[in-house]
C-alpha positions in Angstrom: 201.4 23.0 5.2 200.4 21.0 2.1 199.2 18.1 4.3 197.1 20.3 6.4 195.6 22.0 3.4 194.8 18.6 2.0 193.0 17.3 5.1 191.0 20.5 5.3 189.8 20.1 1.6 189.2 16.4 2.3 187.1 17.4 5.4 185.1 19.9 3.5 184.4 17.3 0.7 183.2 14.9 3.2 180.9 17.4 5.0 179.4 18.7 1.7 178.3 15.1 0.9 176.5 14.7 4.2 172.7 15.1 4.7 172.4 16.1 8.4 168.9 17.0 9.5 167.3 17.0 13.1 163.7 17.3 13.6 161.1 17.1 16.3 161.0 13.7 18.2 164.8 13.2 17.6 167.1 12.3 20.6 170.6 13.5 20.4 173.2 11.9 22.5 176.7 13.4 23.1 179.8 12.4 24.9 182.5 15.0 25.5 185.7 15.5 27.2 185.3 18.7 29.2 187.7 21.2 31.2 186.1 22.8 34.2 187.7 26.2 35.0 186.4 28.0 38.0 186.1 31.7 37.8 186.2 31.7 41.6 186.0 34.3 44.5 185.4 34.0 48.2 184.7 36.1 51.2 187.3 36.5 54.0 187.8 33.2 55.9 186.1 33.6 59.5 186.8 31.7 62.6 183.8 30.6 64.8 181.7 32.9 62.7 181.3 35.5 65.5 181.7 38.4 63.1 185.0 39.5 64.7 187.5 36.8 64.1 189.0 36.7 60.5 192.1 35.3 59.2 193.8 38.5 57.7 193.4 38.7 54.0 192.5 34.9 53.8 190.5 33.7 50.9 190.4 30.5 49.1 190.9 29.3 45.5 189.6 26.3 43.4 191.6 24.6 40.7 190.6 23.3 37.4 189.8 19.6 36.5 189.0 17.6 33.4 186.4 14.8 33.2 183.9 13.3 30.8 180.3 14.1 30.4 177.2 12.8 28.5 174.1 14.8 27.5 170.7 13.8 26.1 168.8 16.4 24.0 165.3 15.6 22.9 164.0 17.7 20.1 160.5 19.2 21.3 160.3 20.9 17.9 162.6 21.3 14.9 164.3 24.3 16.5 163.7 23.5 20.3 165.3 21.0 22.5 165.5 20.0 26.1 169.1 18.9 27.2 169.9 16.8 30.4 173.5 17.2 31.2 175.3 14.3 33.3 178.9 14.8 34.2 181.2 12.2 35.6 182.3 13.5 39.0 185.2 15.9 39.0 187.7 16.4 42.0 188.6 20.0 42.7 191.4 21.0 45.1 191.1 24.0 47.3 194.0 26.3 48.3 194.4 29.2 50.8 195.5 32.7 50.1 196.7 35.3 52.4 197.5 34.3 56.0 195.7 31.0 55.5 197.9 30.3 52.5 201.1 31.0 54.6 199.9 28.9 57.4 198.8 26.0 55.3 200.7 26.1 51.8 199.3 24.1 48.9 196.1 22.2 49.0 194.0 22.7 52.1 191.0 20.5 51.0 189.4 18.7 48.1 186.0 17.7 47.2 184.2 15.6 44.5 181.6 17.5 42.5 178.4 16.4 40.5 176.6 19.1 38.6 173.5 17.7 36.8 172.1 20.5 34.5 168.8 20.8 32.6 168.9 23.3 29.6 166.3 24.6 27.1 168.2 24.9 23.8 167.4 26.9 20.5 169.0 25.2 17.5 169.4 27.8 14.7 169.9 25.7 11.7 168.4 22.1 12.5 168.7 21.2 8.7 172.1 22.3 8.0 175.8 20.5 8.3 176.8 23.2 10.8 174.3 23.5 13.5 174.8 26.2 16.2 172.8 26.3 19.3 172.3 28.3 22.6 170.6 27.3 25.8 169.6 28.5 29.3 169.2 26.2 32.2 169.0 25.3 35.8 171.9 23.6 37.7 172.1 21.6 40.8 175.6 20.9 42.1 176.4 18.2 44.9 179.6 18.2 46.8 180.7 15.0 48.5 183.8 13.1 49.7 185.1 16.4 51.1 188.4 16.1 53.0 191.0 18.4 54.6 194.7 17.9 53.6 197.6 17.1 55.9 198.9 20.7 55.4 195.8 22.2 56.8 195.8 19.6 59.8 199.3 20.6 60.6 198.5 24.6 60.6 195.4 23.8 62.9 197.8 21.8 65.3 200.2 24.6 65.4 197.4 27.1 66.2 196.1 24.7 69.0 192.9 24.3 67.0 193.0 20.4 67.0 192.8 18.6 63.6 190.0 18.8 61.0 186.9 16.7 62.0 184.4 17.5 59.4 184.7 19.3 55.9 181.5 20.2 54.2 180.4 22.3 51.2 176.6 23.1 50.8 174.7 22.0 47.7 174.0 24.8 45.2 171.2 25.7 42.7 172.0 28.3 40.1 171.5 29.3 36.5 173.5 28.1 33.6 174.1 29.2 30.0 175.7 27.5 26.9 176.6 28.0 23.3 177.8 25.2 21.0 177.4 23.7 17.7 177.2 20.2 16.1 179.1 19.6 12.8 178.3 16.6 10.6 180.9 13.8 9.9 178.4 11.6 8.3 174.6 10.8 8.2 174.7 9.4 11.6 177.6 11.1 13.4 178.6 14.6 14.3 181.4 16.3 16.3 180.4 18.7 19.0 182.0 21.8 20.6 180.3 23.3 23.6 181.0 26.0 26.0 179.0 26.6 29.2 179.0 29.0 32.3 177.5 27.6 35.5 176.5 29.7 38.5 177.6 27.7 41.6 177.8 29.3 45.0 178.5 27.4 48.2 179.5 27.7 51.8 182.6 25.8 52.9 182.9 24.8 56.6 185.7 23.1 58.5 184.9 21.8 62.0 188.0 20.8 64.2 188.3 18.5 67.1 189.0 21.4 69.3 185.5 22.9 68.5 186.8 25.6 66.2 184.5 26.4 63.1 186.1 27.9 60.0 183.9 29.2 57.2 183.9 31.1 53.9 181.3 31.6 51.1 182.7 30.6 47.7 181.4 31.6 44.3 183.0 28.9 41.9 181.1 30.0 38.7 183.0 27.7 36.3 183.4 27.9 32.5 183.1 24.6 31.1 184.6 23.7 27.5 183.9 20.4 25.9 184.7 18.7 22.7 183.2 15.3 21.8 181.0 13.4 19.3 177.5 12.4 19.0 174.6 11.0 17.0 170.8 11.4 16.5 168.5 8.5 17.4 
């Protein structure tokens, strides 16, 4: 308890001595460790998309992942900035629910995700040591290296549907929102906390060697929480 209290007091003394001002023309660069937590939902899984063949109570889920991101914020004015967010790719596993989950337990597919996003930010206190901001933006999400699991292939074989030949998820455009704060560590460095919500909607499709087409629409809509460091230039 005394150690934690001492560290807190020392941190406050350090921050109180910091001059931390951001103004028009500055470039802020941040690097963060982020957790991507989908708030997903999906339509019922269909077979051959004929409107009549569905897998009973079958939907899909998307798991969390952690990765790194880097963003560049150019201050257009003292309070306004434009941020380009670039994540390293994350890998998300997809699992089935209902009849699909029973037939193919565990992971049924996985995909790599790359979601570059452009935000317009408002910085509430550009001359303060604690600098909160909020932003709205546009996201473009690309999916690649999609592949089915051995569990799904085994289920397809048992249903005389061949094996997976092609797995694809459509790219997505959507809105994004963020809140965050930069907190001064020195005149040059700051720590950053950031929370984003990104609208990501895609269509997942699996084509099999027997000509069967399996589809579902998935709203991934992740919350992205990040902690990192940055500095102005």
